[in-house]
C-alpha positions as CSV (number, residue, x, y, z in Angstrom):
1,X,-5.7,9.3,4.5
2,X,-5.6,11.6,1.5
3,X,-3.5,11.2,-1.7
4,X,0.0,11.5,-0.7
5,X,1.0,10.2,2.2
6,X,4.6,10.3,3.9
7,X,5.3,7.3,5.6
8,X,7.8,5.3,8.4
9,X,8.1,1.7,8.3
10,X,8.5,-0.8,11.1
11,X,10.6,-3.5,9.5
12,X,10.3,-5.4,12.6
13,X,6.3,-6.0,12.9
14,X,5.7,-4.9,9.1
15,X,3.6,-2.0,10.5
16,X,3.4,1.4,8.5
17,X,2.8,4.5,9.9
18,X,1.1,7.2,7.3
19,X,1.0,10.6,8.1
20,X,-1.3,12.7,5.3
21,X,-1.5,15.9,4.8
22,X,-3.6,17.1,7.6
23,X,-1.0,15.6,10.2
24,X,-2.7,12.6,11.1
25,X,-1.4,9.6,11.9
26,X,-2.4,5.9,11.4
27,X,-1.2,2.2,11.4
28,X,-1.1,0.5,8.3
29,X,0.2,-3.7,8.7
30,X,2.2,-4.6,5.7
31,X,0.3,-7.2,3.0
32,X,2.7,-7.5,0.0
33,X,3.5,-5.1,-3.0
34,X,3.0,-6.4,-6.3
35,X,4.3,-5.0,-9.9
36,X,1.1,-3.8,-12.5
37,X,2.7,-2.3,-15.0
38,X,6.1,-1.2,-14.1
39,X,4.9,0.4,-11.5
40,X,4.7,-1.0,-7.7
41,X,1.7,-1.2,-5.3
42,X,1.9,-1.5,-1.5
43,X,-1.6,-3.8,-0.4
44,X,-1.7,-2.8,3.4
45,X,-4.5,-3.2,6.1
46,X,-5.6,-0.7,8.6
47,X,-4.3,-1.9,12.3
48,X,-7.5,-0.6,13.2
49,X,-9.2,-3.4,10.5
50,X,-7.1,-5.7,9.2
51,X,-10.0,-7.2,7.2
52,X,-10.0,-4.5,5.3
53,X,-7.4,-3.6,2.0
54,X,-5.9,-0.2,0.9
55,X,-3.9,0.1,-2.1
56,X,-0.7,2.7,-2.0
57,X,1.1,3.7,-5.5
58,X,4.7,3.0,-4.0
59,X,6.5,6.5,-5.2
60,X,10.3,6.4,-5.1
61,X,12.3,9.7,-6.1
62,X,16.5,8.6,-4.8
63,X,15.9,7.6,-1.7
64,X,12.7,9.1,-0.9
65,X,9.4,7.2,-1.3
66,X,6.0,8.3,-0.8
67,X,2.5,6.8,-1.2
68,X,-0.4,7.9,-3.5
69,X,-4.0,6.2,-2.4
70,X,-5.5,4.4,-5.7
71,X,-8.9,5.3,-5.8
72,X,-9.3,3.9,-9.4
73,X,-11.9,1.0,-9.0
74,X,-11.1,-0.7,-12.5
75,X,-7.2,-0.3,-11.4
76,X,-7.3,-1.7,-7.9
77,X,-9.7,-4.6,-9.4
78,X,-6.6,-5.1,-11.8
79,X,-4.0,-4.7,-9.2
80,X,-6.1,-7.0,-6.6
81,X,-6.4,-9.8,-9.6
82,X,-2.4,-9.6,-10.0
83,X,-2.1,-10.4,-6.4
84,X,-4.4,-13.0,-6.3
85,X,-2.8,-14.7,-9.6
86,X,0.8,-14.1,-7.7
87,X,-0.2,-16.3,-4.6
88,X,-2.3,-18.7,-6.5
89,X,1.3,-19.7,-8.5
90,X,3.3,-19.6,-4.7
91,X,0.5,-22.5,-3.3
């Protein structure tokens, strides 16, 4: 996937279809959304490999929404830690 993707959410089964800048489509299973430093991030797994996790920054502009791949390793670790902390609080 490129850094910026368009997406369509199928709320019935929480599957997101991403289309990259080259027109390639890939389906992702929506896992959860977390907030870190006043920004929202979506954690998703590729439908073809649900053991893998991918993090996207959710950018909203009015009714338009785009996802931007997070590639910064330090930021990914911080977002993952927020996810773990939220899951611990739910138990």
